[in-house]
C-alpha positions in Angstrom: 134.0 -80.6 -27.8 132.0 -81.1 -24.9 134.5 -80.0 -22.1 132.7 -81.0 -19.2 135.2 -83.8 -18.1 137.7 -81.2 -18.5 136.2 -78.6 -16.0 134.9 -81.1 -13.4 139.3 -82.7 -14.1 140.1 -79.0 -13.2 138.1 -78.4 -10.5 139.6 -81.2 -8.4 140.7 -79.6 -4.9 144.7 -79.9 -5.2 146.8 -81.7 -2.5 150.5 -80.8 -2.1 152.7 -83.1 -1.4 155.0 -81.9 2.5 157.7 -78.5 1.5 156.3 -78.6 -2.2 154.0 -75.4 -2.6 150.2 -75.1 -3.0 149.0 -74.8 -6.8 148.1 -71.8 -8.3 143.8 -71.6 -8.1 143.3 -73.2 -11.5 140.5 -71.9 -14.0 138.4 -74.5 -14.9 135.9 -72.1 -17.5 138.8 -70.6 -19.1 140.5 -73.8 -20.2 137.0 -74.9 -21.8 136.8 -71.7 -22.9 140.0 -71.7 -24.6 139.3 -76.0 -26.3 135.6 -74.3 -27.6 137.5 -71.5 -29.8 140.7 -74.1 -30.4 138.1 -76.5 -31.7 135.6 -73.7 -33.9 139.1 -72.6 -35.4 140.1 -76.6 -36.6 141.8 -75.7 -39.9 141.9 -72.3 -38.9 140.4 -68.7 -39.1 140.0 -68.9 -42.5 138.5 -71.7 -43.1 135.9 -71.2 -40.5 134.7 -68.0 -42.7 133.9 -70.4 -45.5 131.7 -72.4 -43.1 128.4 -70.1 -44.0 126.2 -73.0 -44.6 126.7 -74.2 -41.4 126.2 -71.0 -40.1 123.0 -70.2 -41.8 121.9 -73.6 -40.8 122.8 -73.3 -37.3 120.3 -69.7 -37.6 123.9 -67.7 -37.3 125.3 -65.1 -39.2 128.9 -63.6 -39.9 129.7 -60.4 -40.9 133.8 -59.2 -41.1 134.6 -61.5 -39.1 132.0 -61.6 -36.7 129.5 -64.2 -36.2 126.3 -63.0 -34.6 124.6 -65.8 -32.9 120.9 -64.7 -31.3 119.9 -66.2 -27.8 117.0 -65.6 -26.3 115.9 -61.9 -26.7 119.3 -60.6 -27.7 122.4 -62.0 -29.6 126.2 -62.7 -28.5 129.1 -61.5 -31.2 131.6 -64.3 -31.4 135.2 -63.1 -32.7 137.5 -66.0 -33.6 140.3 -63.1 -33.9 140.4 -62.1 -30.8 138.4 -64.7 -29.0 136.1 -62.6 -27.1 132.1 -63.8 -26.4 130.9 -60.3 -26.7 126.6 -59.6 -25.9 125.5 -57.4 -28.5 125.7 -54.0 -26.0 129.3 -54.6 -25.5 130.0 -56.4 -22.8 131.7 -59.0 -22.4 129.2 -62.6 -22.2 128.8 -64.8 -19.4 131.0 -67.6 -19.9 128.7 -70.7 -19.2 126.1 -68.4 -22.4 130.0 -68.5 -24.4 130.6 -71.6 -24.0 127.1 -72.8 -24.5 127.7 -71.0 -27.9 131.0 -72.0 -28.8 129.8 -76.1 -28.7 126.4 -74.9 -30.7 128.9 -73.4 -33.2 131.0 -76.2 -33.3 128.0 -79.4 -33.4 128.9 -82.4 -36.5 125.7 -82.9 -37.4 122.8 -79.8 -38.1 120.7 -82.0 -39.8 116.7 -81.3 -38.8 115.0 -83.2 -36.3 112.0 -80.8 -35.3 110.0 -84.0 -33.1 109.3 -82.4 -29.8 110.7 -84.9 -26.3 111.3 -85.2 -23.3 115.0 -84.6 -21.6 114.7 -88.3 -20.9 115.0 -89.2 -24.9 118.1 -87.2 -25.6 121.2 -89.2 -26.1 123.2 -90.0 -22.8 120.9 -88.3 -20.4 120.3 -91.3 -18.5 123.3 -90.2 -15.7 121.8 -86.7 -16.2 118.0 -87.7 -14.8 118.7 -86.7 -11.4 120.6 -84.0 -12.0 118.3 -82.0 -14.4 115.0 -83.2 -12.1 117.3 -81.0 -9.0 118.7 -78.5 -10.8 115.8 -77.8 -13.7 112.6 -78.9 -12.2 112.8 -78.9 -8.4 114.5 -74.9 -9.3 112.1 -73.8 -11.3 109.0 -75.0 -9.0 110.9 -72.9 -6.5 112.1 -70.1 -8.6 110.0 -68.3 -11.6 107.4 -71.2 -11.8 106.6 -70.9 -7.7 102.3 -69.7 -9.5 101.9 -70.0 -12.6 100.8 -65.8 -13.3 104.7 -65.5 -11.6 105.7 -67.9 -14.4 103.1 -66.2 -17.2 105.1 -63.1 -16.0 108.3 -63.6 -16.4 107.8 -65.3 -19.6 105.6 -62.7 -21.6 108.3 -60.2 -20.1 110.9 -62.1 -22.3 109.0 -62.4 -25.3 108.1 -65.8 -25.2 105.9 -67.9 -27.2 103.0 -68.8 -25.4 101.4 -72.5 -25.9 97.9 -74.1 -25.9 96.6 -76.2 -22.8 96.5 -78.0 -21.0 99.0 -76.3 -18.1 101.0 -72.8 -18.7 103.7 -73.4 -20.9 105.3 -71.1 -23.2 108.2 -72.1 -25.6 111.9 -70.2 -25.5 114.1 -69.6 -28.3 117.5 -70.1 -26.1 119.8 -70.9 -29.6 118.1 -70.5 -33.0 118.1 -74.2 -33.2 117.1 -75.3 -30.0 113.9 -73.8 -28.5 112.9 -75.0 -24.7 110.1 -75.3 -23.8 108.8 -75.0 -20.3 104.9 -76.4 -19.4 103.6 -75.7 -15.9 100.8 -77.8 -14.6 98.7 -76.5 -11.5 98.0 -80.0 -9.5 95.0 -80.7 -7.5 94.0 -81.8 -4.0 96.2 -85.3 -4.7 99.0 -83.9 -6.9 101.1 -81.5 -5.8 102.2 -78.6 -9.3 104.9 -80.3 -11.2 106.5 -78.8 -14.1 108.1 -80.5 -17.7 110.5 -79.6 -20.6 110.0 -80.7 -24.3 113.0 -80.4 -26.7 113.7 -80.6 -30.1 115.0 -83.7 -30.8 117.3 -82.8 -33.1 118.9 -81.3 -29.7 120.7 -84.1 -28.8 123.2 -83.8 -31.5 123.5 -80.0 -31.7 124.7 -79.8 -28.0 126.4 -82.3 -25.5 123.6 -83.5 -23.4 125.2 -81.9 -20.4 124.7 -79.0 -22.5 120.9 -79.5 -23.0 121.1 -79.1 -19.0 123.1 -76.0 -19.1 121.1 -74.4 -21.7 117.7 -74.6 -19.6 119.9 -73.2 -16.1 120.6 -70.2 -18.1 117.0 -69.8 -19.1 115.9 -69.7 -15.4 118.4 -67.2 -15.1 117.8 -64.5 -17.5 114.5 -65.4 -16.3 115.5 -64.5 -12.1 116.8 -61.5 -13.7 120.4 -62.1 -13.6 121.9 -60.5 -16.7 123.8 -62.6 -20.0 126.6 -60.6 -19.6 129.1 -60.4 -17.1 129.1 -58.8 -14.3 131.5 -56.2 -14.0 135.0 -58.2 -12.1 133.1 -61.2 -12.9 135.9 -64.5 -12.8 135.0 -68.0 -13.2 132.2 -68.9 -13.0 130.7 -71.8 -9.9 128.9 -75.1 -10.4 125.9 -74.9 -9.5 
């Protein structure tokens, strides 16, 4: 279900032997996309359509073979028959959003655990701590969280839920069962401004650890004004 290793392998630079043609550019996101649908459809389309209880537990609904999954203030439409993921307005969803949705819908364990935890408490997070600090906290503080006022403005525009002090915090429903809270701390004369991210504990069995990072990256994208839909003529998305 987690296609990250496949993505990494596919992104390795190709080397050609003397006299051999250079192979065509690989498309890791496309491969991972197909693997996601393979996992979703294991047992066949008819078997999948019988999994309404699981979809309901994940906050998704199915009608006429189309799965509707809320993401932030929009929704994705997953069509298993056509192997398409669209934004509700009909545009094709960015591949990173599509993969996140597919991995989420393939969760084996949908049990509830509403405890609030930091990223470091998630399973297998140790190898991602540096990545998380750079790709999430560092990026947040340099962009949409550069000031408390900017963070507040952008969060309100996205319809996030304001959290009580201390700090300026908002909760974002990235996926129905994966709310993410970001809290910005102003700091003082001795401490630089900083931020922390809070998950719900069941995120660790609803998504692979890498996807828990990607979920917040996509949230920061949206706060920055990047649409969930793919840009016209868009192809593979590159890793940050």
